TORMIZA-39262 format. One record per residue (C-alpha): residue in one letter; y, z, x. Coordinates in pm, 1 decimal. Last residue first. Layout:
   residu          Y          Z          X
        A          Y          Z          X
...
***
This chain:
   residu          Y          Z          X
        F    10397.6    17570.0    18154.0
        L    10264.3    17933.3    18337.5
        N    10313.6    18130.1    18018.6
        G    10133.7    18499.3    18185.4
        A     9719.3    18338.2    18138.1
        A     9704.4    18352.5    17785.5
        A     9946.2    18091.8    17740.7
        L     9799.7    17863.2    18012.6
        D     9489.6    17959.4    17799.4
        A     9652.9    17876.1    17539.9
        V     9776.6    17522.4    17650.0
        T     9407.4    17453.6    17736.8
        V     9193.5    17482.5    17993.8
        P     8797.8    17264.1    17947.6
        M     8580.7    17426.0    17730.3
        S     8401.6    17782.0    17753.8
        F     8606.8    17919.5    18039.8
        G     8439.0    18139.9    18295.9
        H     8559.0    18058.3    18609.9
        M     8267.7    17831.5    18740.4
        Q     8347.0    17650.1    18384.1
        W     8714.0    17546.1    18399.7
        W     8652.8    17426.6    18764.3
        P     8391.8    17176.3    18677.3
        V     8029.4    17209.9    18844.2
        L     7940.9    17048.3    19150.5
        P     7555.1    17156.2    19224.4
        T     7463.4    17424.3    19474.0
        I     7123.3    17397.8    19597.2
        L     7079.8    16969.7    19542.0
        A     7438.9    16938.2    19606.5
        M     7381.8    17154.7    19932.1
        L     7099.3    16906.5    20051.9
        A     7338.5    16608.7    19984.6
        N     7635.3    16753.5    20180.2
        I     7410.0    16872.6    20531.7
        T     7246.1    16537.3    20498.2
        A     7629.9    16391.2    20480.3
        Q     7700.1    16609.0    20740.2
        T     7430.1    16483.9    20936.4
        V     7027.9    16580.6    21055.2
        G     6879.0    16343.3    21270.5
        T     6767.6    16582.3    21501.1
        N     6909.6    16437.5    21811.4
        P     7307.2    16486.2    21700.2
        D     7219.5    16838.6    21805.8
        A     7375.3    17125.2    21678.3
        T     7379.9    16967.4    21370.9
        L     7051.2    17160.6    21222.8
        G     7121.5    17454.1    21427.2
        P     7488.4    17494.3    21189.7
        L     7292.0    17437.0    20871.4
        L     7008.9    17715.1    20961.5
        A     7206.8    18034.2    20823.3
        N     7292.4    17872.9    20478.3
        I     6907.8    17829.2    20426.6
        T     6820.0    18205.3    20539.2
        A     7135.6    18346.3    20336.7
        L     7029.0    18094.9    20030.7
        N     6665.3    18281.4    20041.0
        A     6850.7    18601.9    20044.2
        P     7062.2    18497.5    19737.4
        D     6805.7    18404.9    19547.0
        S     6837.9    18131.5    19344.6
        T     6708.4    17943.2    19659.0
        A     6383.7    18026.2    19506.8
        L     6214.3    17729.2    19662.3
        V     5999.9    17518.8    19438.4
        P     5676.3    17379.8    19531.8
        G     5492.1    17749.7    19556.2
        V     5366.7    17878.1    19836.1
        T     5018.1    17887.4    20002.4
        G     4822.3    17668.0    19712.1
        P     4993.6    17339.8    19865.3
        E     5065.4    17376.6    20268.8
        Y     5419.2    17320.9    20306.2
        D     5574.1    17039.4    20526.1
        V     5893.2    17064.5    20284.7
        I     5978.2    17489.7    20417.5
        A     5752.1    17452.6    20726.0
        L     6054.2    17127.7    20798.5
        L     6297.1    17341.3    20762.5
        Y     6179.6    17597.4    20978.2
        N     6095.4    17382.0    21310.6
        C     6456.6    17196.3    21225.9
        A     6583.0    17529.2    21268.9
        I     6462.8    17653.3    21544.4
        L     6447.3    17351.9    21777.6
        A     6809.8    17319.1    21672.5
        Q     6887.8    17647.0    21778.1
        Q     6702.4    17578.1    22097.6
        N     6899.4    17252.8    22198.9
        G     6591.9    17024.0    22243.2
        A     6413.7    16855.2    22567.1
        G     6163.0    17072.1    22644.0
        P     6064.1    17088.4    22260.7
        N     5946.8    16717.1    22267.7
        A     5748.6    16689.1    21931.0
        I     6054.5    16937.3    21751.1
        Y     6283.3    16613.6    21808.5
        A     6024.9    16365.2    21675.9
        K     5987.0    16544.9    21344.5
        M     6340.3    16614.3    21252.3
        A     6410.9    16232.6    21349.0
        A     6152.8    16143.7    21095.6
        Y     6285.7    16407.4    20880.1
        A     6646.7    16275.8    20924.2
        G     6652.2    15923.2    20830.9
        N     6903.2    16053.7    20538.5
        S     6624.6    15922.8    20227.7
        V     6374.6    16127.6    20467.4
        L     6567.2    16471.3    20450.7
        V     6707.6    16386.9    20081.6
        T     6345.1    16338.0    19971.7
        K     6177.4    16625.7    20165.3
        I     6437.5    16842.2    19960.2
        D     6329.7    16682.2    19629.7
        A     5963.1    16801.8    19778.2
        R     6061.6    17129.6    19833.4
        N     6201.3    17190.2    19436.0
        V     6486.8    17335.1    19385.4
        D     6580.7    17668.7    19290.7
        K     6935.2    17749.5    19162.0
        S     7280.0    17792.6    19329.2
        P     7608.6    17865.7    19179.0
        G     7852.0    17557.2    19120.6
        P     8008.9    17443.1    19402.7
        V     8324.4    17324.1    19263.1
        L     8427.5    16978.8    19048.6
        T     8796.8    16952.8    18978.4
        N     8841.4    16726.2    18596.2
        N     9011.0    17043.7    18483.7
        I     9192.1    17130.9    18723.7
        A     9374.9    16799.5    18783.9
        S     9397.0    16734.0    18379.4
        L     9586.7    17082.1    18315.3
        K     9830.6    16990.9    18612.4
        Q     9906.4    16639.1    18476.6
        I     9993.9    16771.9    18197.9
        T    10202.2    17059.4    18271.9
        T    10398.7    16786.4    18472.4
        M    10365.7    16758.3    18841.7
        T    10658.2    16809.9    19053.7
        A    10577.6    17162.0    19156.0
        P    10259.9    17064.8    19352.1
        L     9903.0    17277.6    19255.8
        A     9841.5    17589.4    19380.5
        Q    10053.7    17789.9    19108.8
        W     9821.8    17667.3    18860.1
        A     9484.9    17760.4    19070.5
        T     9581.1    18120.2    19139.2
        T     9718.8    18143.9    18761.5
        L     9336.4    18043.0    18688.4
        A     9176.4    18233.5    18889.4
        T     9386.7    18533.2    18716.0
        Y     9312.2    18383.9    18390.7
        D     8939.9    18424.5    18461.4
        G     8780.5    18217.5    18104.8
        S     8756.6    18412.4    17770.5
        M     8461.8    18368.2    17583.6
***
């Protein structure tokens, strides 16, 4: 399977001209990018929240709604509802590979950090997103079956 040579050309041209071919190949082949979204266990989301100290802070935040930011309250309530579900009402897996569900989660993110009192930090958001869209090698995300080679550079238009 050949990869996306247009993406390779764009990535190649973005690298400093002072780099050698080997350095550029190494840079491209060692770059990690967010991969396709995947379904995640609700328990794993809760584990991230607990381990980052956000779970208890979010619970306390929604317990005093009059003092909170409305956007943050909605986001906290929604995310807590996702992880504190009643077994049997929904499954243990959140279908974040579904673009509509992923869009909903992404729409919550600004609200979660709208007020620092929620306890949700950028590190928490990063950890949540790493569950949903784990990092994969650049070459894999762009359709190459293995790391980019000199042959790929030639096929992309002699990028030497």
